[in-house]
C-alpha positions in Angstrom: 31.3 -0.7 -8.2 29.2 2.4 -8.2 26.0 3.0 -10.0 27.6 5.4 -12.5 30.0 2.7 -13.8 27.1 0.2 -14.0 25.0 2.6 -16.0 28.0 3.4 -18.3 28.5 -0.3 -18.8 24.9 -0.9 -19.7 24.9 2.1 -22.1 28.1 0.8 -23.7 26.6 -2.6 -24.3 23.5 -1.2 -25.9 25.5 1.1 -28.1 27.9 -1.7 -29.1 25.1 -4.0 -30.0 25.5 -6.0 -26.8 22.9 -8.2 -25.1 20.4 -5.4 -24.6 20.5 -4.2 -28.2 18.2 -5.4 -31.0 15.3 -7.7 -31.2 17.2 -10.8 -29.9 18.4 -9.0 -26.7 16.6 -8.9 -23.4 15.0 -5.5 -23.0 13.5 -4.8 -19.6 10.9 -2.1 -19.3 12.9 -0.1 -16.8 16.1 -0.4 -18.8 14.8 2.0 -21.5 16.8 5.3 -21.1 13.7 7.4 -22.1 11.7 6.2 -19.1 12.8 7.7 -15.8 12.6 5.5 -12.7 11.2 8.4 -10.7 8.3 8.6 -13.1 7.6 4.9 -12.7 7.8 5.2 -8.9 5.4 8.2 -9.0 2.9 6.3 -11.1 3.2 3.2 -8.9 2.5 5.2 -5.8 -0.4 7.0 -7.4 -1.9 3.6 -8.5 -1.5 2.2 -5.0 -3.1 5.2 -3.3 -5.9 5.7 -5.8 -6.8 2.0 -5.9 -7.0 2.0 -2.1 -9.0 5.3 -1.6 -11.2 5.1 -4.7 -11.9 1.4 -5.0 -10.7 -0.9 -2.3 -11.8 1.0 0.8 -15.3 1.9 -0.5 -16.0 -1.6 -1.7 -14.7 -3.1 1.5 -16.8 -0.8 3.7 -19.8 -1.2 1.5 -19.7 -5.0 1.5 -19.2 -5.0 5.3 -22.2 -2.7 5.7 -24.4 -4.9 3.4 -23.3 -8.0 5.3 -24.0 -6.3 8.7 -27.4 -5.3 7.4 -28.1 -8.9 6.3 -27.0 -10.3 9.7 -29.0 -7.6 11.6 -32.2 -8.3 9.6 -31.8 -12.1 10.1 -31.2 -13.1 6.5 -27.8 -14.4 7.6 -27.2 -15.8 11.0 -24.2 -14.8 13.1 -21.9 -17.4 14.5 -22.8 -18.7 18.0 -19.1 -18.6 19.0 -17.7 -15.6 17.2 -20.8 -13.5 16.5 -20.9 -11.5 13.2 -17.2 -10.8 13.0 -16.1 -13.7 10.7 -18.7 -12.8 8.1 -17.9 -9.1 8.3 -14.1 -9.8 8.0 -14.6 -12.0 5.0 -16.9 -9.4 3.4 -14.3 -6.7 4.1 -11.4 -8.8 2.6 -13.4 -9.7 -0.5 -14.4 -6.1 -1.1 -10.8 -5.0 -0.7 -9.5 -7.6 -3.1 -12.2 -6.9 -5.7 -11.5 -3.1 -5.3 -7.8 -3.6 -5.9 -8.4 -5.9 -8.8 -10.8 -3.6 -10.5 -8.2 -0.9 -10.7 -5.7 -2.9 -12.7 -6.7 -1.7 -16.1 -6.6 1.9 -15.0 -3.2 1.4 -13.6 -2.0 -0.3 -16.8 -3.2 2.6 -18.9 -1.1 5.0 -16.7 2.0 2.9 -17.2 1.3 2.8 -21.0 1.2 6.6 -21.0 4.8 6.4 -19.7 5.7 4.2 -22.6 5.7 0.8 -20.9 3.6 -1.4 -23.1 4.2 -4.9 -21.5 4.3 -3.8 -17.9 2.1 -5.0 -15.1 -0.3 -7.9 -14.9 -1.9 -9.3 -18.0 0.2 -7.7 -20.7 -0.9 -7.8 -24.3 0.9 -11.1 -25.0 -1.0 -12.8 -22.2 -4.4 -11.4 -23.4 -4.0 -13.1 -26.7 -3.5 -16.5 -25.1 -5.5 -16.6 -21.8 -4.3 -19.1 -19.3 -0.8 -19.3 -20.8 2.3 -17.4 -19.7 4.3 -15.5 -22.3 7.6 -17.2 -23.1 10.4 -15.2 -24.6 12.5 -18.2 -25.5 12.8 -19.0 -29.2 14.2 -22.3 -30.3 16.8 -22.5 -33.0 14.4 -24.0 -35.5 12.0 -21.1 -35.1 14.9 -18.6 -35.4 15.9 -20.2 -38.7 12.3 -20.0 -40.0 12.0 -16.4 -39.0 15.3 -15.6 -40.8 14.3 -17.5 -43.9 10.8 -16.0 -44.1 11.9 -12.4 -45.0 14.2 -13.9 -47.6 11.3 -15.7 -49.2 9.1 -12.6 -49.4 11.7 -10.7 -51.4 
């Protein structure tokens, strides 16, 4: 099966009111026909490069320099067996992780400019309930309540 027939089948399901249509259907961020996958790849690559060069690398090198200075001045002691390298490595890894993590919000805003609202870590649903994962499953009782609620308002 080629990709053209797959795309046609997906478009047909959406137009016919199939699984991807409407509120009850499963709508993936990349299935939106208005968002081009090349744009998503481009933004993803930009996020990866910018987070590395602008945040992760400088924080990693900075934390390693501070750690090296603390070891050199005698505030921290170097290991007898391995020398200063374990402390420098941990400082570099922590700086790298903090740098990458600090760029998440900037990257999310770039994806939101493309039109992807709930894309990436910590989407809006997860911010409202910290510590809980968002669940898209709706039980039958809740579906009935949701259908009855608009009827009561009218």
